[in-house]
N, C-alpha and C positions, 0 to 999 in steps of 0.2 A: 836206431829204430829197435823197438822191442822185438825179441824173437817170440814166435808163437808155436807151441807144439800142441796139436789137437789129437786127442786120443779117446777112443771109445770102443764099446763092444761091437762085434760083428764088423760090418762095413760102414759103421757110423762116421768115422773120420774121413775115409776116402769119399764117401757119399757127400758129406758137407763140403769137402774140398772141391769136388767136381762142380757142385752147385755154385760155390763161391767163384770159381774160375769162370763159369758161364756168365756171371753177373759183373764181377770186378776185374776179371783177367788174372793172370799169374801174379802172385804176391811174393815179395822178397821176405826172407827171414821167417818162413812158414814151413812147417813139416807136419804131415798128417800120418798117424800110425794107427792102424786097425788092431783090434784084439779079437781075432776069430776064436771060435769055440775050440779049435785045435791047438791054440797057443798055451803058454804057461806063464806064470808070474815071473820066473827067471828070464825067459825070453823077452817078455815085455820090458823088464828092467834093463836088460842090455840094449834093447832098441831105443828106449828113452834116453839112456846114457849116451848112446851114439848120436842121437839127434841133438842133444845138448852140445856135444863136442863139435857138430857140424855148423851150428849157429855161430854167428859172430861173437867171439869171446868177450868183446868189449861191451856187449849189450846185456841187459837183463832179459829173463825168460819168463813167459807166462804159459802155464799148462791150462788148456781148456779141455775138460772131460765131460762125459755124458751123464754119469750117475753117481750121486753121493754114496760113498761106501763101497762102490764097485772096485774091482781090481785096478783099472786105469787110474781112478782117483787115488787109491791107496798107494800105488807105486809112485805116481807123480808127487804125492804129498811127502813121501819118504825122501825122495830126491830133492824136493824144494826145501825141506827142513835142513838138508845138508849143504845147501848152496845159497849164499847171500844173493838177494835180488831176484828171487824166484817167488812166484805166486801161483796158486791153483784156484781155478774157477770151475765149478761144476754146475750141471744143468744147462749146458751149452745148447743153443739152437741156432738155426741159420740166421735169424735176425741179429742175434748177439754177435755171431762171428763176423757178419758183414760190417756192422757198425764199428766194431772194435778193430777190425783189420784196417778200416779207413781212418779211424781216429787215433791210432796208437802212436803216430809220429809225435815226438816231443813229450810223451808221457813216460814216467818211470813206472815200475811194476806196481807200486802201491796206488798211484793215480789210476792206472789201468784197471786194477781190481775194483776200486770205488766206482769208476765210470761204468764198468761192465755190470755191476750189481744194479745200478740205476737203470741201465739199458734193459736188463732182464726183467725188472719189475714193470717198466714201461711197456715192454713188448708182450707181456702176458695180458690178454684182454679177450673180449668176446664181441660178437656182432651186436648183441643187444646193447652193450655198454658203448660201443662206437657210435651206434645210431642215436643213442641218448645224448652223447656228447655233441653230435652234429646238430641235433634239435636245440640244444641249449645254446649253441654258438650263433644260431640264426636269430638276429634281432627281430622282435615283433614289429610289424609295420603299423603305422598309425592309421586309425580308421577315419572314415569320412565324417 
């Protein structure tokens, strides 16, 4: 099973982890690391390295981060480029986390990345678009 390390600014990671546990229960091979305002890049680097070491060494790892270009993304990217079988996904939200936590069994890190990107695109929508899709799916009844 792929290891997942979730990281983001403030309480992003622990908040999503709490929501995930409420919906799916405890997840194996999953670590959430917050990056509060009082933290440093060096501390985050050591926390992510320690998290990588705690995950099953036989498995590939995917970092899920909150913001493209932010410190969690940059640190995860640096570590991923130094380690085979690591991917970094950014723009993580609860829907993506839930779907990918449930679907990661049997996926390698590349397959996970591709599926996560599809999930992210599918998950970003609006009420107007969803209502339009519902109307389009209802077949018109034949008149008298």
